[in-house]
KOLMAR-519194 format. One line per field, with one value per residue (C-alpha): residue number from 1; chain; residue in one letter; x, y, z. Coordinates in Angstrom, 2 decimals, always signed. Layout:
% residues N
resi = c(NUM,...)
chain = c(A,...)
resn = c(a,...)
px = c(X,...)
py = c(Y,...)
pz = c(Z,...)
END
This chain:
% residues 271
resi = c(1,2,3,4,5,6,7,8,9,10,11,12,13,14,15,16,17,18,19,20,21,22,23,24,25,26,27,28,29,30,31,32,33,34,35,36,37,38,39,40,41,42,43,44,45,46,47,48,49,50,51,52,53,54,55,56,57,58,59,60,61,62,63,64,65,66,67,68,69,70,71,72,73,74,75,76,77,78,79,80,81,82,83,84,85,86,87,88,89,90,91,92,93,94,95,96,97,98,99,100,101,102,103,104,105,106,107,108,109,110,111,112,113,114,115,116,117,118,119,120,121,122,123,124,125,126,127,128,129,130,131,132,133,134,135,136,137,138,139,140,141,142,143,144,145,146,147,148,149,150,151,152,153,154,155,156,157,158,159,160,161,162,163,164,165,166,167,168,169,170,171,172,173,174,175,176,177,178,179,180,181,182,183,184,185,186,187,188,189,190,191,192,193,194,195,196,197,198,199,200,201,202,203,204,205,206,207,208,209,210,211,212,213,214,215,216,217,218,219,220,221,222,223,224,225,226,227,228,229,230,231,232,233,234,235,236,237,238,239,240,241,242,243,244,245,246,247,248,249,250,251,252,253,254,255,256,257,258,259,260,261,262,263,264,265,266,267,268,269,270,271)
chain = c(A,A,A,A,A,A,A,A,A,A,A,A,A,A,A,A,A,A,A,A,A,A,A,A,A,A,A,A,A,A,A,A,A,A,A,A,A,A,A,A,A,A,A,A,A,A,A,A,A,A,A,A,A,A,A,A,A,A,A,A,A,A,A,A,A,A,A,A,A,A,A,A,A,A,A,A,A,A,A,A,A,A,A,A,A,A,A,A,A,A,A,A,A,A,A,A,A,A,A,A,A,A,A,A,A,A,A,A,A,A,A,A,A,A,A,A,A,A,A,A,A,A,A,A,A,A,A,A,A,A,A,A,A,A,A,A,A,A,A,A,A,A,A,A,A,A,A,A,A,A,A,A,A,A,A,A,A,A,A,A,A,A,A,A,A,A,A,A,A,A,A,A,A,A,A,A,A,A,A,A,A,A,A,A,A,A,A,A,A,A,A,A,A,A,A,A,A,A,A,A,A,A,A,A,A,A,A,A,A,A,A,A,A,A,A,A,A,A,A,A,A,A,A,A,A,A,A,A,A,A,A,A,A,A,A,A,A,A,A,A,A,A,A,A,A,A,A,A,A,A,A,A,A,A,A,A,A,A,A,A,A,A,A,A,A,A,A,A,A,A,A)
resn = c(m,p,g,l,r,r,s,a,p,a,s,l,l,l,v,a,l,l,c,a,r,g,g,l,a,a,p,g,a,g,r,e,l,e,a,g,s,r,s,a,a,a,a,a,r,v,a,l,h,y,r,n,f,q,e,g,s,l,r,g,l,r,g,l,g,r,l,r,k,a,t,l,k,n,i,p,e,s,g,h,k,y,y,l,q,f,s,t,e,d,y,r,t,g,e,d,a,g,n,c,l,a,t,v,l,y,p,k,k,k,s,p,p,v,v,s,i,k,c,s,n,t,k,d,q,k,e,i,q,e,e,d,n,r,l,y,q,s,i,r,h,q,t,k,p,i,t,g,s,n,i,p,d,s,y,g,n,i,e,p,a,l,e,p,v,w,a,l,a,v,a,g,s,s,s,i,m,w,e,k,s,t,e,t,l,m,y,s,l,a,q,v,k,s,v,r,q,w,i,r,k,d,d,f,t,e,f,d,y,t,v,l,l,h,e,i,p,t,q,e,m,i,s,c,h,m,r,l,m,w,l,p,g,h,p,l,k,v,k,h,f,c,a,s,k,s,h,g,e,d,e,g,s,g,a,e,s,g,s,a,a,a,p,s,a,e,k,g,a,n,f)
px = c(+87.64,+84.14,+83.31,+84.07,+82.06,+79.05,+79.26,+79.48,+75.68,+75.28,+77.87,+76.00,+72.73,+74.35,+75.65,+72.22,+70.46,+72.81,+72.72,+68.91,+68.79,+71.54,+73.66,+76.95,+77.06,+78.74,+82.15,+81.47,+84.72,+87.58,+90.66,+90.04,+92.77,+94.07,+92.80,+96.34,+96.66,+98.35,+96.76,+93.28,+93.85,+95.12,+91.97,+89.81,+91.59,+90.99,+87.29,+87.31,+89.13,+86.33,+83.65,+85.20,+85.32,+81.80,+80.33,+82.04,+81.46,+84.05,+82.57,+81.73,+85.33,+86.35,+89.55,+90.07,+89.41,+89.64,+89.58,+87.17,+86.99,+88.55,+88.26,+90.23,+88.84,+90.40,+87.86,+88.82,+89.50,+88.91,+91.38,+91.60,+88.54,+88.50,+85.40,+85.79,+84.15,+85.70,+85.02,+85.77,+86.88,+85.99,+88.90,+89.17,+88.44,+89.24,+85.85,+83.90,+82.06,+80.33,+80.97,+81.36,+81.01,+82.98,+84.24,+87.34,+88.29,+91.75,+91.32,+93.96,+93.90,+95.23,+92.20,+91.02,+89.88,+86.19,+84.63,+81.28,+80.82,+77.95,+78.38,+76.37,+76.50,+77.02,+76.54,+73.29,+73.51,+71.50,+74.08,+76.89,+75.07,+74.60,+78.30,+79.21,+76.96,+78.61,+82.04,+80.79,+79.42,+82.70,+84.55,+82.06,+82.16,+85.91,+86.80,+89.61,+90.53,+91.95,+95.61,+97.93,+101.04,+102.63,+99.48,+100.12,+103.36,+106.58,+105.20,+101.96,+99.85,+96.98,+95.71,+92.01,+91.14,+92.68,+91.00,+88.18,+90.81,+92.64,+89.42,+88.57,+92.05,+91.44,+88.10,+89.47,+92.74,+90.76,+89.73,+93.40,+94.40,+91.53,+92.36,+96.11,+95.89,+96.83,+97.12,+100.78,+100.68,+98.62,+98.57,+97.91,+97.77,+100.98,+100.72,+99.12,+102.09,+99.97,+96.33,+94.57,+90.88,+89.28,+86.34,+83.29,+80.04,+77.95,+77.51,+80.41,+83.70,+86.80,+90.38,+93.78,+95.95,+99.42,+99.43,+102.02,+100.88,+102.86,+103.25,+103.54,+105.69,+108.06,+108.04,+108.13,+106.34,+104.18,+103.37,+99.93,+98.16,+94.46,+91.62,+88.33,+84.88,+82.66,+79.10,+77.40,+74.77,+76.33,+78.92,+82.53,+84.31,+88.03,+90.67,+94.32,+97.75,+100.45,+104.18,+105.08,+107.96,+109.07,+108.93,+109.09,+105.86,+102.33,+99.63,+96.14,+92.45,+89.25,+86.21,+83.23,+81.47,+79.07,+81.00,+84.43,+83.77,+85.54,+85.23,+82.64,+83.12,+81.32,+82.29,+84.95,+86.49,+89.63,+91.08)
py = c(+254.88,+255.43,+258.16,+255.89,+253.01,+255.26,+256.51,+253.04,+252.49,+255.83,+254.71,+251.46,+253.36,+255.72,+252.78,+251.14,+254.38,+255.23,+251.71,+251.75,+255.08,+254.13,+257.05,+255.15,+251.84,+248.86,+248.16,+244.58,+242.77,+244.77,+244.45,+245.27,+247.42,+247.40,+250.11,+251.51,+251.84,+255.12,+255.27,+254.76,+257.42,+259.79,+259.17,+259.86,+263.20,+264.04,+263.35,+265.70,+268.42,+268.21,+268.28,+271.19,+273.24,+272.29,+273.08,+276.48,+276.54,+277.87,+275.99,+272.88,+272.04,+268.44,+266.43,+262.68,+260.64,+256.87,+254.92,+252.02,+250.27,+250.72,+248.83,+249.48,+248.65,+249.05,+250.59,+249.74,+252.81,+255.08,+254.51,+253.37,+253.89,+253.82,+252.96,+254.36,+254.41,+256.68,+258.90,+262.63,+265.23,+268.87,+270.70,+273.21,+271.19,+267.61,+266.43,+263.68,+265.28,+262.28,+259.42,+259.46,+257.18,+258.24,+257.11,+258.64,+257.91,+258.91,+259.28,+257.97,+261.28,+264.40,+265.82,+266.28,+263.21,+262.44,+262.45,+261.40,+261.79,+261.57,+262.28,+262.05,+264.91,+265.00,+268.75,+270.57,+272.11,+275.17,+275.82,+275.60,+278.09,+280.47,+280.27,+280.92,+283.99,+285.30,+284.94,+286.61,+289.57,+289.93,+290.15,+292.59,+294.96,+295.48,+299.18,+298.58,+295.75,+292.64,+291.90,+289.29,+287.21,+283.95,+282.25,+280.19,+281.66,+279.69,+278.36,+277.14,+279.92,+281.75,+285.04,+284.70,+287.65,+285.81,+282.42,+283.17,+284.15,+280.86,+278.84,+280.59,+279.72,+276.06,+276.04,+277.85,+275.92,+272.67,+273.32,+273.55,+270.45,+268.46,+269.56,+268.88,+265.54,+262.34,+258.76,+259.41,+263.07,+264.63,+268.06,+269.84,+273.55,+274.47,+278.24,+281.44,+283.60,+286.68,+287.71,+290.93,+291.76,+293.66,+295.90,+295.19,+297.08,+293.90,+291.34,+289.07,+289.10,+288.93,+288.04,+287.70,+284.93,+283.55,+280.06,+277.31,+273.77,+270.81,+268.22,+264.60,+262.52,+264.99,+267.23,+270.28,+273.51,+274.79,+278.51,+279.45,+282.77,+282.46,+284.94,+283.93,+285.31,+284.04,+284.63,+282.12,+280.11,+280.79,+278.85,+279.55,+281.13,+280.52,+281.17,+280.26,+280.32,+277.97,+277.96,+275.21,+273.08,+272.01,+275.27,+277.98,+279.39,+279.58,+276.99,+277.84,+277.41,+278.54,+276.92,+277.58,+275.32,+273.00,+273.19,+272.63,+275.33,+278.64,+281.15,+283.84,+286.89,+289.10,+292.72,+293.40,+289.94,+291.26,+287.78)
pz = c(+129.92,+131.36,+128.85,+125.91,+127.39,+127.85,+124.26,+122.68,+122.52,+120.75,+118.22,+117.58,+117.24,+114.74,+112.71,+112.62,+111.73,+108.88,+107.46,+107.60,+105.77,+103.34,+104.49,+104.51,+102.73,+104.35,+102.86,+101.79,+100.98,+102.38,+104.57,+108.21,+109.72,+113.27,+115.63,+115.80,+112.02,+111.15,+107.71,+109.18,+111.85,+109.16,+107.09,+110.16,+110.65,+106.98,+107.53,+110.54,+108.57,+106.02,+108.72,+110.64,+107.45,+106.39,+109.82,+110.02,+113.78,+116.23,+119.17,+117.17,+116.20,+116.80,+117.02,+116.73,+119.85,+119.51,+116.27,+116.83,+113.50,+110.07,+106.80,+103.63,+100.22,+96.79,+94.43,+90.81,+88.66,+91.68,+94.51,+98.12,+100.27,+104.07,+106.11,+109.61,+113.02,+115.65,+118.64,+118.68,+121.21,+121.63,+119.97,+122.81,+125.96,+124.94,+126.23,+124.48,+121.55,+119.97,+117.55,+113.79,+110.81,+107.75,+104.39,+102.84,+99.23,+98.05,+94.27,+91.91,+90.10,+91.83,+93.61,+97.22,+99.17,+98.76,+102.24,+103.64,+107.39,+109.88,+113.59,+116.78,+119.29,+123.04,+123.22,+122.52,+119.05,+120.10,+122.82,+120.25,+118.01,+120.92,+121.79,+118.13,+118.15,+121.33,+119.76,+116.59,+118.55,+120.45,+117.13,+115.62,+118.58,+118.64,+118.65,+116.17,+113.77,+115.43,+114.72,+116.15,+115.53,+116.65,+117.93,+120.02,+121.34,+121.86,+125.17,+123.60,+125.12,+123.43,+124.80,+125.73,+123.47,+120.51,+121.09,+118.58,+116.01,+116.59,+116.35,+113.10,+111.79,+112.68,+110.85,+107.80,+107.51,+107.74,+104.14,+103.11,+105.07,+103.59,+100.02,+100.36,+102.17,+100.38,+101.52,+102.38,+103.52,+106.29,+107.95,+111.22,+112.03,+113.84,+114.25,+113.07,+112.10,+111.55,+111.38,+110.43,+110.42,+107.55,+108.37,+106.23,+105.73,+105.68,+108.47,+107.56,+109.45,+107.26,+108.12,+106.46,+107.88,+107.38,+108.86,+109.22,+108.49,+109.82,+107.08,+108.20,+107.72,+106.03,+109.16,+106.88,+107.73,+104.87,+104.86,+103.55,+103.13,+103.86,+103.43,+105.01,+105.70,+108.50,+109.63,+111.96,+110.14,+106.72,+104.69,+105.65,+102.67,+102.26,+99.65,+100.13,+98.56,+99.86,+99.19,+96.76,+98.00,+94.54,+92.57,+95.20,+93.76,+95.10,+94.73,+95.84,+95.53,+97.11,+98.57,+100.71,+103.14,+101.38,+98.11,+96.65,+94.07,+93.65,+96.48,+96.75,+94.60,+97.09,+97.03,+99.61,+99.53,+97.81,+97.42)
END
């Protein structure tokens, strides 16, 4: 594809730059995986879940494009670590969004994957920020709280007025999908079952969501309640509770962009 050929030099430049700065160490002895490796592609998606949550940008969301190189290394006492090079696509348009280098460590103990990721950009970052601000202003200037259900609908359609709400669900649920992912289980956002906006006196926007996550390879749908707060240029704050398959109870946690710590206790969060 012409787009991928044009982006290859940028990928090589990114590799050289990161190696020179020590941003992502070379894997050394490891087993190189085929480009079609499912486990490597799953690790790349985990890295993008982490990035999408950390960025907290509605117009900066990315999906996996083409996996270019993957190496798997067993780290004694730690777990399996993937070293990845891949291209990305704009989550909304499918256009080339840049290339990424990432490492994903699946710890032996039960904890979220440890991710390090660096990406190049094909779109001007100032333009992305301006688009985020426009979406933010459209949400803030609603005459009544935003509500919605079954997004997308059974035909895969999303009402234009609800596109920012869907994008916010993608960004917020990325934190859940990153935390829950393992080397054998991965997740994608299937649908927003319901969403409700809470009116705040400060500048943050706040939403309650019920989302369905598609678990692969079990093909189960996991229902999660998610409360999030968003303000462009600030960490995305998320807390969630998901239905436990084994006990029929809730399991949950909270995080904010830039940290895996507990969620903000700001007044009005009502988590």
